[in-house]
C-alpha positions in Angstrom: 2.2 -11.4 28.4 2.4 -8.8 25.7 5.6 -7.6 24.2 6.2 -3.9 24.3 6.0 -3.8 20.5 2.7 -5.7 20.5 1.2 -3.4 23.2 2.1 -0.3 21.2 0.6 -1.7 18.1 -2.6 -2.7 20.0 -2.9 0.9 21.2 -2.4 2.3 17.7 0.7 4.2 18.7 2.3 6.1 15.9 4.6 3.7 14.1 7.6 6.0 14.0 7.2 6.8 17.6 7.0 3.1 18.4 10.2 2.5 16.4 12.0 5.2 18.4 10.9 3.8 21.7 12.2 0.4 20.6 15.5 1.9 19.8 15.7 3.7 23.2 15.1 0.3 24.8 18.1 -1.2 23.0 20.3 1.4 24.7 18.6 0.9 28.1 19.1 -2.9 27.9 22.8 -2.3 27.3 22.9 0.0 30.4 21.0 -2.6 32.4 23.7 -5.2 31.5 26.5 -3.0 32.5 24.8 -2.4 35.9 24.2 -6.1 36.4 27.9 -6.7 36.0 28.7 -4.1 38.6 32.3 -3.9 39.7 33.2 -6.7 37.3 32.6 -4.3 34.4 34.7 -1.6 36.1 31.8 0.8 36.2 32.0 1.8 39.9 33.6 5.0 41.2 33.9 8.5 39.9 35.8 10.2 37.0 38.0 13.2 37.3 35.4 15.2 35.3 32.4 17.4 36.2 29.3 17.8 34.1 27.6 21.0 33.1 25.8 21.1 36.4 29.2 21.2 38.3 28.6 17.6 39.6 31.3 15.0 39.7 30.6 12.4 37.0 30.3 8.8 38.0 31.9 6.3 35.5 28.5 4.9 34.6 27.1 8.5 34.0 29.6 8.8 31.2 29.1 5.2 29.9 25.3 5.5 29.9 25.4 8.9 28.2 27.7 7.5 25.4 25.5 4.4 24.9 22.3 6.5 24.5 24.0 9.1 22.2 25.5 6.4 20.0 22.3 4.4 19.7 20.0 7.3 19.2 22.1 9.4 16.8 22.4 6.4 14.5 18.6 6.4 14.1 17.3 8.2 11.0 14.2 9.5 13.0 16.3 11.4 15.6 17.0 15.0 14.7 19.0 15.6 17.8 19.5 14.7 21.5 20.0 16.7 24.7 21.5 15.1 27.8 21.9 16.3 31.4 25.6 15.3 31.0 26.2 17.5 27.9 26.7 21.2 27.8 24.9 21.6 24.5 22.5 19.5 22.4 23.9 17.2 19.8 22.5 17.2 16.3 21.5 14.0 14.5 19.7 13.5 11.2 18.6 16.9 9.9 15.6 15.3 8.4 14.7 13.5 11.6 11.3 13.8 13.2 12.0 13.6 16.9 14.1 15.2 19.6 15.1 13.0 22.6 16.0 14.6 25.9 17.4 12.4 28.7 19.0 12.0 32.1 21.2 9.0 31.3 21.5 7.8 34.8 19.4 9.4 37.5 20.5 8.7 41.1 24.1 7.7 40.1 25.4 8.7 43.5 23.8 5.4 44.6 25.7 3.2 42.1 28.5 2.1 44.4 26.0 1.0 47.1 23.8 -1.0 44.7 20.6 1.1 45.1 18.2 1.6 42.3 19.0 4.1 39.5 17.4 4.8 36.2 17.3 6.4 32.8 14.7 9.2 32.3 13.6 10.3 28.8 11.3 12.7 27.0 10.4 12.7 23.3 9.5 15.9 21.4 8.6 16.7 17.9 11.5 18.3 16.0 10.4 21.8 14.8 10.9 22.3 11.1 13.8 24.5 9.9 15.6 24.5 13.2 19.3 24.0 13.9 19.3 21.0 16.2 22.7 21.9 17.6 21.0 25.0 19.1 19.0 24.6 22.3 16.2 26.8 21.0 14.7 23.8 19.2 14.5 21.9 22.5 12.9 24.6 24.6 9.3 23.3 24.5 6.9 23.1 27.4 6.1 19.8 28.9 2.7 19.9 27.3 4.3 19.3 24.0 5.9 16.0 24.9 4.9 13.1 22.7 6.0 10.4 25.1 8.0 10.2 28.3 9.2 7.5 30.7 12.0 5.9 32.6 13.7 2.6 32.9 14.3 1.7 36.6 17.3 -0.6 37.1 16.5 -2.3 40.3 15.9 -6.0 41.3 14.3 -6.1 37.9 14.6 -3.6 35.0 11.3 -1.9 34.6 10.1 0.4 31.8 7.4 2.9 32.8 6.0 4.6 29.8 3.3 7.0 28.6 2.5 8.1 25.1 -0.3 10.4 26.3 -2.8 7.6 26.8 -2.2 6.4 30.4 0.8 4.8 32.1 2.0 1.3 31.7 4.8 -0.8 33.1 7.0 -3.4 31.3 9.5 -5.7 32.9 12.7 -6.9 31.1 12.5 -10.7 30.8 15.3 -13.2 30.6 14.8 -13.3 26.9 15.7 -9.6 26.6 12.1 -8.5 25.9 10.1 -5.9 27.7 6.8 -7.5 28.7 3.7 -5.8 29.9 3.5 -6.3 33.7 1.1 -3.6 34.8 -1.5 -1.7 32.7 -3.3 1.6 33.3 -1.4 2.6 36.4 -3.3 5.0 38.7 -1.9 6.9 41.7 -4.2 6.8 44.8 -5.6 10.3 45.5 -4.7 10.2 49.2 -1.6 9.0 51.0 0.2 8.9 54.3 3.7 8.8 52.9 6.0 11.6 51.9 9.6 11.8 50.6 11.8 14.8 51.1 15.5 15.5 52.0 15.0 16.7 55.6 18.7 17.8 55.9 17.8 20.8 53.7 15.0 22.0 55.9 16.8 25.2 57.0 17.1 26.3 53.4 13.4 25.9 52.5 10.9 28.7 52.3 8.5 29.0 55.3 5.5 27.4 53.5 7.4 24.2 52.9 8.8 24.1 56.5 5.2 24.6 57.8 3.8 21.9 55.6 6.4 19.3 56.7 6.2 20.3 60.3 2.4 19.6 60.2 3.1 16.2 58.7 5.5 15.3 61.4 2.9 16.2 64.1 0.9 13.2 62.9 -2.5 12.4 64.2 -2.3 15.0 67.0 -1.5 17.8 64.5 -3.6 19.8 62.1 -3.5 17.0 59.4 -5.1 14.5 61.8 -3.1 11.5 60.6 0.3 9.9 60.9 2.7 10.1 58.0 5.7 7.9 57.1 8.8 9.5 55.5 10.9 7.9 52.8 14.1 9.1 51.0 16.2 7.3 48.4 18.0 10.2 46.7 17.1 8.8 43.3 14.2 10.5 41.6 13.4 7.4 39.5 13.1 5.3 42.6 11.0 7.9 44.4 8.6 8.4 41.5 8.4 4.6 41.0 7.2 4.2 44.6 4.6 7.0 44.1 3.3 5.3 40.9 3.3 1.9 42.6 1.5 2.7 45.9 0.9 6.5 46.1 2.7 9.2 48.1 4.2 12.6 47.6 7.7 13.3 46.5 9.1 16.8 46.7 12.4 18.6 46.1 11.4 22.1 47.0 12.8 25.6 46.5 16.2 26.0 48.2 17.7 29.4 48.9 21.2 28.1 47.8 20.0 27.1 44.3 21.7 29.1 41.5 19.7 31.3 39.2 16.5 29.2 39.3 14.8 27.9 42.5 15.1 24.1 42.7 17.7 21.4 42.2 16.0 19.1 39.7 16.2 19.8 35.9 13.0 20.9 34.2 13.7 19.3 30.8 15.5 16.1 31.9 13.5 15.2 35.1 10.6 17.6 35.8 8.8 17.4 32.5 9.0 13.7 31.8 8.1 12.7 35.3 5.3 15.2 35.4 3.8 13.7 32.2 3.8 10.3 33.8 2.3 11.4 37.1 -0.5 13.4 35.4 -1.3 10.5 33.1 -1.6 8.3 36.2 -4.1 10.7 37.8 -1.7 12.6 40.1 -0.5 16.1 40.2 3.0 17.4 39.4 3.8 21.0 40.4 6.5 23.4 41.4 4.4 24.1 44.6 2.6 26.9 42.8 1.6 25.6 39.3 1.8 22.6 37.1 5.4 21.9 36.0 4.4 21.2 32.4 3.1 24.7 32.1 6.5 26.2 32.8 8.0 27.7 29.6 11.7 26.8 29.6 14.3 29.4 28.7 17.4 27.2 29.2 18.1 23.6 28.4 19.6 23.0 31.9 16.9 25.0 33.8 16.1 23.9 37.3 12.7 23.6 38.9 11.1 22.9 42.2 9.2 19.7 42.3 6.2 18.4 44.3 4.4 15.5 42.7 2.3 12.5 43.5 -1.1 11.7 45.1 -3.6 14.4 43.9 -5.2 15.4 47.2 -1.8 15.5 49.1 -0.2 17.7 46.4 -3.2 20.0 46.6 -2.8 20.1 50.4 0.9 21.1 50.0 -0.1 23.8 47.5 -2.6 25.3 49.9 0.4 26.2 52.1 2.0 28.0 49.2 -0.1 31.2 48.5 1.0 34.3 46.7 4.0 34.7 44.5 6.7 32.2 43.8 10.0 32.7 45.5 12.3 35.3 44.0 15.0 33.9 41.8 18.5 33.8 43.3 21.2 35.4 41.1 
C-alpha cells in the first residue's frame, strides 16, 4: 500500500502543496486521537459559547479548531486560515503561499452519540499584496481551489482528497500513516438513494417538495422506481456514502434561513465538497447552478446544496426552473 506522501509524489503534485497536506494530516491525526479517547479525554458535551453562526459550540469543536489553527499557523507556507468557528480569518505568514479554509468538526452534534464526524478543508492560493486578516483575500470561487478534502472519523479515520486530478481515499493505519485504500473514486451516475432532513419539508420551496414527494411514491409514481432514504445529520458522513456507493444528498433552500437561502456554508462545506463530487464524476449544485460557480461575498455565506449521482441531480434540477428563491432579509 502506498503512503500518502508517496502517492502525491507519484502523481507529481506540487511539492509545497504536498507539504501543506502533510501538515494538515498532522492536525487531523491529533483530532482522531482525541475522538478515539472519547469521554476519557473530557471532550463530550457543550461549552457555554456560541460560534459566529449562533450555534452552541461542542467542546471538541473548540479543541479541533485550536489544533488546526496551531498546526497550520506554525507552517511557513500558510498565509492565513479561516474557520467556521471563527468570526474573522486569522493571518499567518505574510509571505505564505496558501490559504486554508476549514470546518474543524462537521457533524459535531453527533459526538456524544458516537456517530461519524469529520474535518473538511479547502486550499486556495494566497493573492499577492492582500491583508490575510481581511476576508476579501479568501472570497474566491470554488473553481479556484487547489485542493480539497475531508477526514472522516468513523470506525476508521479516512482521508478523502482531490488535488484536481480525481478523488482518492486513504486510511489511517496503526502506524500513524495514511495509506492509499481506494484510487480514482467514481460516483455511479444513477441511484435509488436520497438523503434529506424530512422534518423541514414545510419550509422548502414547492419544487423541492414536489421532487421528494415523487421519490416517495416509488415505482408507482412518476419516477418509476423505489427510493431509500438516509439521514445522518453529518455532511461528511452523507458525502462519504455518496462517494462510496452513489446517491444524492441535499440540504435545500429553507424559508427560515437568514440572509442567504440554505444552511450549509459555501466556503467551509459547499465548495470543498463540490470539488470532490465533481472530480468523482458527480454534480454539486444549489438546485439551479453549480455551487463552485457561486461568487462569494461573505466568508460565512450560506448555500443550498444538492449533490451526488449525476443523473439524479439533473432530475432534481429539472424540477427547479426559473429564478432562484428570493433572499430572506
